[in-house]
All heavy atoms as an XYZ file, in Angstrom:
912
protein
N      45.777     50.183     96.209
C      45.219     48.948     95.691
C      46.291     48.275     94.863
O      47.031     48.914     94.153
C      43.981     49.241     94.855
C      43.373     48.015     94.271
S      41.761     47.416     94.824
C      41.177     48.447     96.058
N      46.356     46.970     94.918
C      47.386     46.201     94.236
C      46.732     45.354     93.167
O      45.855     44.562     93.452
C      48.075     45.296     95.268
C      49.424     44.820     94.857
C      50.542     45.476     95.331
C      49.571     43.741     94.026
C      51.795     45.033     94.981
C      50.814     43.308     93.669
C      51.929     43.949     94.151
N      47.105     45.535     91.934
C      46.555     44.751     90.829
C      47.567     43.679     90.478
O      48.715     43.976     90.203
C      46.275     45.646     89.620
C      45.357     46.745     89.983
C      45.702     48.000     90.354
C      43.947     46.686     90.080
N      44.598     48.735     90.667
C      43.499     47.946     90.501
C      42.991     45.688     89.851
C      42.158     48.241     90.692
C      41.666     45.994     90.039
C      41.264     47.244     90.458
N      47.151     42.436     90.484
C      48.060     41.321     90.286
C      48.249     41.013     88.810
O      47.317     40.646     88.130
C      47.532     40.066     90.996
C      47.521     40.245     92.466
C      46.363     40.593     93.123
C      48.673     40.103     93.193
C      46.351     40.778     94.477
C      48.679     40.291     94.560
C      47.520     40.628     95.207
N      49.471     41.171     88.338
C      49.817     40.812     86.975
C      51.273     40.387     86.968
O      52.115     41.014     87.592
C      49.637     41.984     86.013
C      48.217     42.421     85.873
C      48.089     43.655     84.990
O      49.059     44.347     84.737
N      46.897     43.913     84.528
N      51.573     39.356     86.221
C      52.947     38.923     86.014
C      53.756     38.830     87.286
O      53.403     38.163     88.228
N      54.895     39.550     87.314
C      55.817     39.498     88.440
C      55.233     40.079     89.717
O      55.687     39.761     90.800
C      57.116     40.228     88.098
C      57.893     39.497     87.037
O      57.761     38.292     86.882
N      58.700     40.233     86.295
N      54.241     40.942     89.585
C      53.618     41.521     90.772
C      53.002     40.441     91.647
O      53.024     40.529     92.861
C      52.537     42.520     90.362
O      53.109     43.578     89.643
N      52.454     39.399     91.009
C      51.852     38.314     91.771
C      52.921     37.604     92.596
O      52.701     37.285     93.753
C      51.147     37.322     90.840
C      50.358     36.288     91.595
S      49.538     35.099     90.543
C      48.389     36.121     89.688
N      54.097     37.378     92.015
C      55.180     36.728     92.748
C      55.615     37.584     93.919
O      55.861     37.097     95.007
C      56.367     36.465     91.819
C      56.158     35.281     90.902
C      55.807     34.025     91.670
O      54.683     33.540     91.605
N      56.730     33.500     92.416
N      55.714     38.898     93.717
C      56.091     39.806     94.784
C      55.077     39.729     95.921
O      55.442     39.674     97.087
C      56.183     41.239     94.252
C      56.494     42.326     95.270
C      57.869     42.092     95.883
C      56.439     43.688     94.613
N      53.812     39.719     95.583
C      52.765     39.638     96.603
C      52.864     38.335     97.377
O      52.761     38.323     98.598
C      51.396     39.754     95.948
N      53.070     37.210     96.674
C      53.178     35.920     97.351
C      54.372     35.905     98.301
O      54.286     35.428     99.420
C      53.302     34.791     96.326
C      52.018     34.479     95.618
C      52.204     33.341     94.646
C      50.911     33.014     93.928
N      51.069     31.917     92.982
N      55.492     36.474     97.851
C      56.684     36.526     98.686
C      56.434     37.361     99.930
O      56.812     36.995    101.038
C      57.838     37.111     97.873
O      58.947     37.336     98.696
N      55.782     38.479     99.769
C      55.487     39.366    100.873
C      54.515     38.718    101.861
O      54.681     38.825    103.071
C      54.905     40.657    100.313
O      54.955     41.661    101.259
N      53.490     38.020    101.347
C      52.555     37.291    102.207
C      53.296     36.233    103.018
O      53.070     36.084    104.209
C      51.483     36.585    101.384
C      50.372     37.475    100.922
C      49.850     37.308     99.649
C      49.834     38.453    101.726
C      48.817     38.104     99.207
C      48.800     39.257    101.297
C      48.292     39.086    100.025
N      54.160     35.488    102.365
C      54.906     34.434    103.061
C      55.696     35.016    104.217
O      55.733     34.455    105.303
C      55.829     33.709    102.083
C      55.114     32.754    101.195
C      56.096     31.887    100.402
N      55.380     31.207     99.361
C      55.432     31.514     98.073
N      56.204     32.497     97.658
N      54.736     30.849     97.188
N      56.338     36.163    103.974
C      57.132     36.809    105.018
C      56.236     37.192    106.204
O      56.575     36.930    107.354
C      57.843     38.034    104.453
C      58.626     38.790    105.468
N      59.802     38.306    106.004
C      58.396     39.976    106.079
C      60.261     39.155    106.893
N      59.425     40.190    106.948
N      55.098     37.785    105.926
C      54.178     38.191    106.994
C      53.668     36.981    107.764
O      53.603     36.997    108.992
C      52.991     38.971    106.416
O      53.436     40.169    105.844
N      53.315     35.925    107.047
C      52.813     34.725    107.722
C      53.920     34.026    108.503
O      53.672     33.474    109.569
C      52.190     33.769    106.704
C      50.840     34.233    106.163
C      50.346     33.264    105.090
C      49.811     34.365    107.253
N      55.134     34.056    107.981
C      56.260     33.461    108.693
C      56.455     34.169    110.029
O      56.713     33.536    111.051
C      57.527     33.562    107.838
C      58.454     32.397    108.036
C      59.662     32.404    107.113
N      59.282     32.507    105.717
C      59.717     33.461    104.891
N      60.541     34.384    105.295
N      59.338     33.483    103.638
N      56.326     35.502    110.029
C      56.443     36.259    111.279
C      55.379     35.843    112.275
O      55.653     35.713    113.461
C      56.339     37.759    111.009
C      57.574     38.306    110.346
O      58.622     37.677    110.351
N      57.439     39.482    109.763
N      54.161     35.642    111.804
C      53.091     35.192    112.698
C      53.370     33.793    113.223
O      53.168     33.509    114.391
C      51.745     35.215    111.977
C      51.075     36.576    111.892
C      49.862     36.496    110.979
C      50.663     37.073    113.256
N      53.839     32.904    112.349
C      54.138     31.535    112.764
C      55.242     31.517    113.809
O      55.198     30.771    114.773
C      54.555     30.685    111.559
O      53.494     30.567    110.668
N      56.253     32.346    113.597
C      57.385     32.393    114.517
C      56.958     32.892    115.895
O      57.581     32.568    116.892
C      58.482     33.285    113.956
N      55.886     33.657    115.949
C      55.439     34.197    117.232
C      54.645     33.166    118.037
O      54.189     33.462    119.119
C      54.604     35.455    117.013
O      53.374     35.127    116.413
N      54.484     31.963    117.489
C      53.786     30.867    118.166
C      52.346     31.230    118.524
O      51.828     30.812    119.542
C      54.553     30.401    119.405
C      55.901     29.828    119.065
C      56.624     29.335    120.280
C      57.986     28.806    119.858
N      58.793     28.379    120.952
N      51.734     32.001    117.684
C      50.337     32.351    117.877
C      49.512     31.606    116.837
O      50.064     31.115    115.863
C      50.124     33.878    117.750
O      48.787     34.169    118.118
C      50.389     34.371    116.358
N      48.241     31.520    117.077
C      47.352     30.885    116.100
C      47.307     31.746    114.846
O      47.141     32.961    114.931
C      45.964     30.757    116.708
C      45.088     29.806    115.958
C      43.792     29.604    116.682
N      42.766     29.912    115.704
C      41.630     30.502    115.963
N      41.334     30.854    117.172
N      40.764     30.727    115.015
N      47.468     31.137    113.689
C      47.446     31.884    112.443
C      46.073     32.500    112.215
O      45.053     31.907    112.562
C      47.795     30.982    111.259
C      49.248     30.549    111.155
C      49.438     29.624    109.948
C      50.169     31.747    111.020
N      46.046     33.690    111.635
C      44.760     34.335    111.360
C      43.984     33.578    110.301
O      44.559     32.851    109.496
C      45.149     35.727    110.856
C      46.547     35.592    110.396
C      47.168     34.489    111.193
N      42.683     33.745    110.292
C      41.816     33.090    109.319
C      41.324     34.136    108.326
O      40.646     35.087    108.717
C      40.610     32.409    110.018
C      39.659     31.829    108.985
C      41.094     31.351    110.983
N      41.675     33.965    107.060
C      41.211     34.837    105.995
C      40.053     34.140    105.301
O      40.204     33.043    104.781
C      42.334     35.112    104.988
C      41.980     36.013    103.812
C      41.646     37.422    104.296
C      43.127     36.050    102.812
N      38.880     34.755    105.308
C      37.681     34.169    104.717
C      37.332     34.903    103.436
O      37.260     36.128    103.422
C      36.490     34.273    105.697
O      36.855     33.644    106.928
C      35.254     33.591    105.134
N      37.106     34.146    102.369
C      36.726     34.694    101.075
C      35.261     34.361    100.821
O      34.871     33.200    100.848
C      37.585     34.076     99.965
C      37.119     34.256     98.521
C      37.123     35.720     98.141
C      38.000     33.454     97.582
N      34.440     35.366    100.594
C      33.037     35.174    100.234
C      32.954     35.237     98.717
O      33.437     36.191     98.108
C      32.150     36.239    100.882
C      32.092     36.105    102.372
C      33.065     36.679    103.169
C      31.090     35.370    102.972
C      33.029     36.539    104.547
C      31.037     35.228    104.347
C      32.013     35.809    105.129
N      32.350     34.236     98.103
C      32.378     34.090     96.658
C      31.084     33.504     96.130
O      30.219     33.111     96.900
C      33.579     33.198     96.251
O      33.657     33.127     94.837
C      33.459     31.811     96.834
N      30.946     33.479     94.818
C      29.887     32.755     94.134
C      30.400     32.444     92.747
O      31.438     32.943     92.323
C      28.577     33.557     94.096
C      28.635     34.817     93.255
C      27.292     35.535     93.245
C      27.357     36.761     92.355
N      26.077     37.461     92.305
N      29.677     31.596     92.033
C      30.099     31.189     90.704
C      29.088     31.682     89.685
O      27.889     31.533     89.921
C      30.204     29.659     90.659
C      31.048     29.165     89.520
O      31.969     29.896     89.119
O      30.787     28.063     89.031
N      29.455     32.322     88.628
C      30.814     32.660     88.206
C      31.267     33.982     88.826
O      30.455     34.852     89.135
C      30.670     32.834     86.694
C      29.278     33.323     86.499
C      28.465     32.669     87.597
N      32.572     34.128     88.977
C      33.161     35.354     89.518
C      34.622     35.419     89.117
O      35.477     34.862     89.814
C      33.007     35.389     91.035
S      33.836     36.806     91.793
N      34.947     36.045     87.998
C      36.341     36.136     87.563
C      37.260     36.799     88.595
O      38.410     36.380     88.749
C      36.264     36.977     86.282
C      34.876     36.795     85.782
C      34.027     36.645     87.018
N      36.783     37.814     89.305
C      37.619     38.438     90.332
C      37.895     37.470     91.475
O      38.980     37.469     92.052
C      36.957     39.711     90.874
C      36.872     40.880     89.904
C      36.110     42.040     90.549
C      38.247     41.333     89.461
N      36.907     36.630     91.793
C      37.107     35.617     92.833
C      38.166     34.612     92.385
O      39.025     34.211     93.173
C      35.800     34.884     93.132
S      34.487     35.957     93.742
N      38.085     34.187     91.124
C      39.064     33.233     90.595
C      40.471     33.805     90.681
O      41.410     33.106     91.064
C      38.732     32.862     89.147
C      37.402     32.123     89.025
O      36.936     31.552     90.037
O      36.836     32.135     87.915
N      40.616     35.087     90.337
C      41.919     35.749     90.422
C      42.406     35.791     91.869
O      43.557     35.482     92.164
C      41.806     37.166     89.864
C      43.082     37.966     89.935
C      42.889     39.390     89.439
O      42.093     39.619     88.509
O      43.554     40.278     89.996
N      41.509     36.160     92.777
C      41.872     36.234     94.192
C      42.264     34.858     94.728
O      43.235     34.732     95.479
C      40.710     36.804     94.998
N      41.531     33.813     94.347
C      41.844     32.454     94.807
C      43.228     32.032     94.349
O      43.967     31.401     95.102
C      40.805     31.462     94.290
C      39.482     31.545     94.986
C      38.586     30.437     94.461
C      37.180     30.893     94.288
N      36.313     29.869     93.730
N      43.566     32.358     93.111
C      44.886     31.996     92.590
C      45.990     32.670     93.390
O      46.959     32.043     93.786
C      44.988     32.392     91.116
C      46.316     32.015     90.496
C      46.422     32.447     89.045
O      45.391     32.547     88.357
O      47.551     32.694     88.612
N      45.824     33.951     93.649
C      46.832     34.706     94.390
C      46.961     34.194     95.822
O      48.056     34.083     96.368
C      46.475     36.208     94.393
C      47.371     36.984     95.344
C      46.588     36.773     92.989
N      45.842     33.864     96.435
C      45.834     33.499     97.854
C      45.901     31.999     98.116
O      45.866     31.585     99.273
C      44.582     34.083     98.513
C      44.516     35.611     98.495
C      43.162     36.078     98.994
C      45.633     36.214     99.306
N      46.012     31.184     97.087
C      46.008     29.721     97.251
C      46.967     29.239     98.347
O      46.584     28.409     99.177
C      46.321     29.026     95.923
C      46.326     27.522     96.005
C      45.007     26.900     96.450
O      43.943     27.445     96.115
O      45.045     25.867     97.145
N      48.203     29.740     98.393
C      49.109     29.254     99.442
C      48.643     29.579    100.863
O      49.125     29.019    101.823
C      50.423     29.983     99.153
C      50.327     30.433     97.744
C      48.864     30.658     97.482
N      47.694     30.491    100.997
C      47.258     30.948    102.313
C      45.802     30.627    102.580
O      45.206     31.176    103.502
C      47.480     32.467    102.415
C      48.818     32.822    101.853
C      48.924     33.357    100.580
C      49.982     32.540    102.558
C      50.160     33.632    100.035
C      51.213     32.808    102.010
C      51.302     33.358    100.752
O      52.521     33.610    100.204
N      45.258     29.728    101.777
C      43.830     29.421    101.858
C      43.479     28.881    103.240
O      44.041     27.920    103.704
C      43.458     28.397    100.788
C      41.994     28.108    100.722
C      41.702     27.183     99.572
C      40.249     26.843     99.515
N      39.958     25.922     98.428
N      42.553     29.536    103.882
C      42.065     29.098    105.181
C      40.605     28.686    105.093
O      40.240     27.617    105.527
C      42.187     30.213    106.232
C      43.611     30.522    106.590
O      44.324     31.141    105.829
N      44.017     30.062    107.740
N      39.794     29.568    104.521
C      38.360     29.332    104.545
C      37.708     30.048    103.376
O      38.060     31.173    103.060
C      37.792     29.877    105.855
C      36.339     29.620    106.030
C      35.915     29.923    107.452
N      34.502     29.604    107.565
C      33.611     30.415    108.070
N      33.964     31.585    108.539
N      32.350     30.066    108.127
N      36.767     29.368    102.763
C      36.029     29.951    101.651
C      34.548     29.678    101.869
O      34.160     28.575    102.236
C      36.490     29.305    100.347
C      35.916     29.920     99.112
C      36.509     29.302     97.854
O      37.724     29.071     97.798
O      35.715     29.044     96.937
N      33.720     30.688    101.672
C      32.287     30.567    101.870
C      31.586     30.830    100.540
O      31.673     31.930    100.009
C      31.777     31.569    102.938
C      30.264     31.507    103.055
C      32.446     31.311    104.275
N      30.910     29.805    100.015
C      30.116     29.978     98.797
C      28.782     30.563     99.225
O      27.964     29.879     99.847
C      29.933     28.644     98.086
C      29.160     28.770     96.777
O      28.442     29.785     96.589
O      29.261     27.851     95.955
N      28.564     31.825     98.879
C      27.361     32.521     99.352
C      26.080     32.041     98.678
O      24.983     32.401     99.111
C      27.496     34.053     99.209
C      27.629     34.475     97.754
C      28.651     34.568    100.055
C      27.554     35.976     97.524
N      26.193     31.208     97.636
C      24.988     30.719     96.957
C      24.406     29.480     97.616
O      23.303     29.062     97.255
C      25.273     30.424     95.472
O      26.256     29.392     95.357
C      25.733     31.678     94.745
N      25.104     28.889     98.566
C      24.568     27.721     99.266
C      23.457     28.164    100.226
O      23.550     29.245    100.832
C      25.670     27.008    100.034
C      26.803     26.428     99.180
C      27.874     25.814    100.075
C      26.260     25.401     98.193
N      22.405     27.357    100.363
C      21.270     27.744    101.209
C      21.665     28.146    102.634
O      21.106     29.096    103.183
C      20.387     26.497    101.223
C      20.755     25.753     99.991
C      22.205     26.051     99.732
N      22.637     27.467    103.211
C      23.031     27.778    104.592
C      23.773     29.120    104.710
O      24.007     29.607    105.820
C      23.880     26.651    105.193
C      25.207     26.405    104.502
C      25.152     25.360    103.389
O      24.062     25.101    102.834
O      26.210     24.799    103.078
N      24.130     29.714    103.561
C      24.838     30.996    103.574
C      23.983     32.130    103.012
O      24.508     33.140    102.541
C      26.143     30.880    102.772
C      27.085     29.883    103.385
O      27.177     29.768    104.597
N      27.788     29.147    102.554
N      22.662     32.001    103.087
C      21.764     32.993    102.480
C      21.935     34.392    103.080
O      21.779     35.396    102.376
C      20.312     32.538    102.578
O      19.927     32.406    103.927
N      22.260     34.482    104.357
C      22.471     35.803    104.966
C      23.673     36.492    104.332
O      23.645     37.706    104.064
C      22.671     35.671    106.471
N      24.730     35.714    104.063
C      25.910     36.289    103.402
C      25.585     36.657    101.955
O      26.079     37.655    101.445
C      27.098     35.333    103.458
C      27.616     35.103    104.836
C      27.633     33.934    105.523
C      28.181     36.079    105.713
N      28.170     34.120    106.770
C      28.519     35.432    106.908
C      28.421     37.450    105.598
C      29.094     36.104    107.981
C      29.006     38.117    106.674
C      29.330     37.443    107.846
N      24.747     35.869    101.308
C      24.351     36.183     99.934
C      23.643     37.541     99.892
O      23.947     38.388     99.048
C      23.449     35.088     99.367
C      23.003     35.394     97.951
C      23.862     35.136     96.880
C      21.769     35.959     97.699
C      23.472     35.439     95.580
C      21.375     36.268     96.410
C      22.225     36.002     95.357
O      21.847     36.321     94.075
N      22.703     37.742    100.798
C      21.973     39.006    100.834
C      22.909     40.183    101.095
O      22.728     41.261    100.544
C      20.865     38.966    101.893
C      19.708     38.085    101.500
C      19.096     38.465    100.148
O      18.883     39.658     99.891
O      18.844     37.551     99.347
N      23.916     39.949    101.891
C      24.846     41.029    102.248
C      25.855     41.335    101.138
O      26.200     42.496    100.909
C      25.581     40.650    103.523
C      26.436     41.738    104.071
C      26.931     41.376    105.445
N      27.625     42.501    106.024
C      28.020     42.533    107.258
N      27.766     41.522    108.063
N      28.662     43.579    107.718
N      26.340     40.294    100.451
C      27.472     40.467     99.540
C      27.200     40.110     98.082
O      28.126     40.094     97.278
C      28.659     39.631    100.027
C      29.248     40.085    101.331
C      29.568     39.166    102.327
C      29.497     41.428    101.577
C      30.125     39.577    103.522
C      30.050     41.852    102.776
C      30.373     40.916    103.739
O      30.924     41.323    104.926
N      25.960     39.855     97.693
C      25.685     39.362     96.339
C      26.211     40.274     95.233
O      26.516     39.799     94.144
C      24.198     39.099     96.149
C      23.310     40.305     96.268
C      21.851     39.897     96.192
C      20.946     41.026     96.639
N      19.575     40.556     96.785
N      26.368     41.546     95.473
C      26.863     42.470     94.453
C      28.301     42.920     94.703
O      28.814     43.769     93.980
C      25.960     43.704     94.366
C      24.544     43.362     94.022
C      23.525     43.644     94.906
C      24.233     42.738     92.818
C      22.205     43.327     94.596
C      22.918     42.415     92.490
C      21.904     42.714     93.390
N      28.948     42.385     95.713
C      30.271     42.881     96.108
C      31.382     41.842     96.135
O      32.464     42.144     96.611
C      30.174     43.528     97.497
C      29.433     44.830     97.450
O      29.720     45.644     96.557
O      28.552     45.033     98.301
N      31.151     40.657     95.657
C      32.181     39.633     95.740
C      33.337     39.920     94.792
O      33.136     40.584     93.780
C      31.597     38.221     95.476
C      30.934     38.206     94.123
C      30.688     37.793     96.590
C      30.679     36.849     93.614
N      34.541     39.454     95.097
C      34.899     38.768     96.331
C      34.984     39.727     97.526
O      35.300     40.887     97.379
C      36.269     38.174     96.041
C      36.863     39.058     95.002
C      35.698     39.573     94.191
N      34.688     39.174     98.693
C      34.776     39.887     99.967
C      35.670     39.065    100.873
O      35.608     37.837    100.868
C      33.376     40.054    100.613
C      33.481     40.653    102.006
C      32.479     40.916     99.730
N      36.500     39.738    101.658
C      37.433     39.057    102.545
C      37.209     39.495    103.981
O      37.080     40.688    104.254
C      38.881     39.379    102.156
C      39.202     39.029    100.743
C      38.977     39.937     99.712
C      39.703     37.785    100.425
C      39.260     39.616     98.400
C      39.997     37.455     99.108
C      39.769     38.370     98.102
N      37.180     38.520    104.881
C      37.162     38.770    106.322
C      38.453     38.213    106.889
O      38.919     37.157    106.450
C      35.995     38.043    106.996
C      34.671     38.690    106.775
N      33.574     38.360    107.543
C      34.239     39.632    105.899
C      32.524     39.069    107.145
N      32.901     39.840    106.141
N      39.020     38.885    107.842
C      40.195     38.384    108.558
C      39.788     38.191    110.004
O      39.351     39.142    110.663
C      41.361     39.372    108.436
C      42.689     38.936    109.042
C      43.203     37.659    108.376
C      43.722     40.040    108.927
N      39.883     36.967    110.475
C      39.452     36.601    111.823
C      38.020     37.052    112.104
O      37.700     37.558    113.167
C      40.408     37.159    112.882
C      41.717     36.424    112.916
O      41.861     35.349    112.333
N      42.694     36.987    113.587
N      37.160     36.873    111.087
C      35.744     37.161    111.258
C      35.344     38.613    111.079
O      34.166     38.934    111.190
N      36.290     39.496    110.790
C      36.009     40.913    110.616
C      36.236     41.314    109.160
O      37.216     40.879    108.538
C      36.923     41.763    111.515
C      36.726     41.502    112.993
C      35.344     41.922    113.460
O      34.889     43.017    113.162
N      34.676     41.044    114.189
N      35.358     42.186    108.622
C      35.519     42.652    107.252
C      36.913     43.233    107.057
O      37.409     43.996    107.885
C      34.470     43.719    106.922
C      34.677     44.335    105.570
C      34.211     43.693    104.439
C      35.361     45.522    105.434
C      34.414     44.245    103.173
C      35.563     46.088    104.187
C      35.095     45.440    103.053
N      37.541     42.866    105.925
C      38.874     43.374    105.610
C      38.879     44.167    104.306
O      39.353     45.295    104.257
C      39.877     42.214    105.520
C      41.306     42.590    105.155
C      41.935     43.464    106.231
C      42.135     41.337    104.925
N      38.336     43.571    103.219
C      38.370     44.234    101.919
C      37.401     43.535    100.981
O      36.906     42.461    101.276
C      39.781     44.210    101.338
C      40.358     42.823    101.153
S      42.110     42.897    100.754
C      42.607     41.240    101.214
N      37.146     44.185     99.825
C      36.292     43.569     98.820
C      36.783     43.928     97.428
O      37.564     44.851     97.251
C      34.832     43.972     98.997
C      34.525     45.433     98.767
S      32.769     45.865     98.798
C      32.261     45.336    100.399
N      36.324     43.161     96.464
C      36.541     43.316     95.027
C      37.922     42.902     94.557
O      38.031     42.061     93.678
C      36.214     44.727     94.542
C      34.805     45.115     94.827
N      34.451     46.412     95.081
C      33.669     44.409     94.932
C      33.159     46.487     95.318
N      32.665     45.268     95.225
N      38.977     43.441     95.063
C      40.348     43.081     94.681
C      41.171     42.861     95.932
O      40.910     43.445     96.978
C      41.005     44.194     93.860
C      40.314     44.504     92.570
C      40.972     43.772     91.459
N      40.351     44.157     90.187
C      40.568     43.529     89.078
N      41.368     42.506     89.047
N      39.980     43.903     87.976
N      42.211     42.036     95.793
C      43.120     41.819     96.913
C      43.977     43.070     97.079
O      44.642     43.504     96.144
C      44.022     40.586     96.674
C      45.027     40.437     97.797
C      43.182     39.327     96.534
N      43.946     43.644     98.257
C      44.759     44.809     98.593
C      45.862     44.301     99.517
O      45.669     44.166    100.719
C      43.886     45.865     99.280
C      44.649     47.106     99.645
O      45.845     47.070     99.903
N      43.944     48.223     99.698
N      47.022     44.005     98.929
C      48.091     43.397     99.715
C      48.594     44.316    100.817
O      48.954     43.847    101.889
C      49.271     42.960     98.831
O      49.739     44.083     98.090
C      48.866     41.841     97.898
N      48.613     45.607    100.558
C      49.075     46.545    101.590
C      48.192     46.446    102.823
O      48.689     46.390    103.952
C      49.061     47.979    101.068
O      49.944     48.117     99.995
N      46.899     46.426    102.609
C      45.954     46.342    103.720
C      46.088     45.004    104.448
O      46.105     44.952    105.678
C      44.526     46.529    103.200
C      43.495     46.678    104.266
C      42.161     47.075    103.668
C      41.247     47.607    104.735
N      40.033     48.182    104.178
N      46.186     43.915    103.672
C      46.327     42.594    104.283
C      47.617     42.489    105.082
O      47.618     42.039    106.228
C      46.265     41.503    103.211
C      46.415     40.067    103.702
C      45.387     39.727    104.771
C      46.317     39.106    102.534
N      48.724     42.923    104.508
C      50.007     42.864    105.213
C      49.982     43.704    106.476
O      50.504     43.295    107.509
C      51.135     43.314    104.295
C      51.438     42.305    103.215
C      52.450     42.816    102.206
O      53.039     43.905    102.429
O      52.647     42.126    101.205
N      49.380     44.889    106.404
C      49.283     45.757    107.575
C      48.530     45.054    108.700
O      48.947     45.083    109.855
C      48.582     47.063    107.191
C      48.458     48.054    108.315
C      47.766     49.321    107.829
C      47.538     50.289    108.962
N      46.809     51.480    108.527
N      47.430     44.397    108.352
C      46.643     43.689    109.366
C      47.390     42.467    109.915
O      47.323     42.184    111.110
C      45.289     43.271    108.797
C      44.363     44.448    108.549
C      44.105     45.241    109.814
O      43.810     44.706    110.876
N      44.234     46.555    109.718
N      48.113     41.753    109.034
C      48.896     40.602    109.499
C      50.002     41.054    110.448
O      50.243     40.413    111.473
C      49.479     39.838    108.313
C      48.480     39.086    107.443
C      49.182     38.501    106.220
C      47.770     37.995    108.230
N      50.678     42.147    110.118
C      51.727     42.667    110.998
C      51.144     43.119    112.334
O      51.739     42.896    113.386
C      52.466     43.817    110.324
C      53.367     43.421    109.167
C      53.911     44.650    108.460
C      54.499     42.528    109.646
N      49.969     43.743    112.290
C      49.301     44.167    113.527
C      48.976     42.954    114.400
O      49.201     42.977    115.609
C      48.034     44.944    113.198
C      47.308     45.497    114.411
C      46.078     46.279    113.981
C      45.339     46.908    115.134
N      44.939     46.039    116.190
N      48.488     41.879    113.767
C      48.194     40.658    114.527
C      49.468     40.081    115.143
O      49.461     39.625    116.285
C      47.525     39.614    113.630
C      46.081     39.903    113.234
C      45.624     38.911    112.164
C      45.164     39.834    114.436
N      50.563     40.106    114.375
C      51.831     39.597    114.876
C      52.309     40.420    116.052
O      52.771     39.877    117.071
C      52.874     39.579    113.761
N      52.207     41.746    115.959
C      52.628     42.627    117.043
C      51.746     42.431    118.269
O      52.246     42.392    119.389
C      52.597     44.077    116.590
C      53.686     44.411    115.607
C      53.523     45.796    114.986
O      52.474     46.428    115.120
N      54.561     46.256    114.298
N      50.445     42.330    118.063
C      49.512     42.130    119.180
C      49.794     40.822    119.901
O      49.638     40.740    121.127
C      48.062     42.145    118.697
C      47.607     43.537    118.262
O      48.344     44.523    118.515
O      46.530     43.624    117.652
N      50.221     39.799    119.156
C      50.475     38.498    119.785
C      51.749     38.527    120.629
O      51.913     37.723    121.529
C      50.567     37.405    118.726
O      51.751     37.551    117.967
N      52.653     39.469    120.341
C      53.890     39.589    121.113
C      53.683     40.354    122.427
O      54.451     40.236    123.345
C      54.968     40.309    120.295
C      55.542     39.427    119.233
C      56.711     40.105    118.560
N      56.527     39.907    117.125
C      56.616     40.844    116.220
N      56.937     42.065    116.560
N      56.435     40.580    114.958
N      52.632     41.175    122.462
C      52.380     42.010    123.662
C      51.804     41.211    124.787
O      51.271     40.200    124.725
C      51.421     43.156    123.310
C      52.056     44.123    122.321
O      53.304     44.158    122.256
O      51.308     44.833    121.623
């Protein structure tokens, strides 16, 4: 698990950029990272700050049209899906995210 503080956040952003650059270079569609959130959520705010450069999609689970997600994740936010599949919850795990991004990049080359 990766806890973002000070210079660690910069390292994570740099590493994310590298992984996304590899995906972009492969001429494949970039993956979609979805954040499930509600207000207030300090962990969500932290995750949004870290992931701002890579923001693809955010789902506010408190909106009426997202009630199914609210029932599923009301006690577990933030939750992240990558390309529609569960990836992680509570804190950003950069190792897990990078591993999945690299896997997507490799799969797109095959």
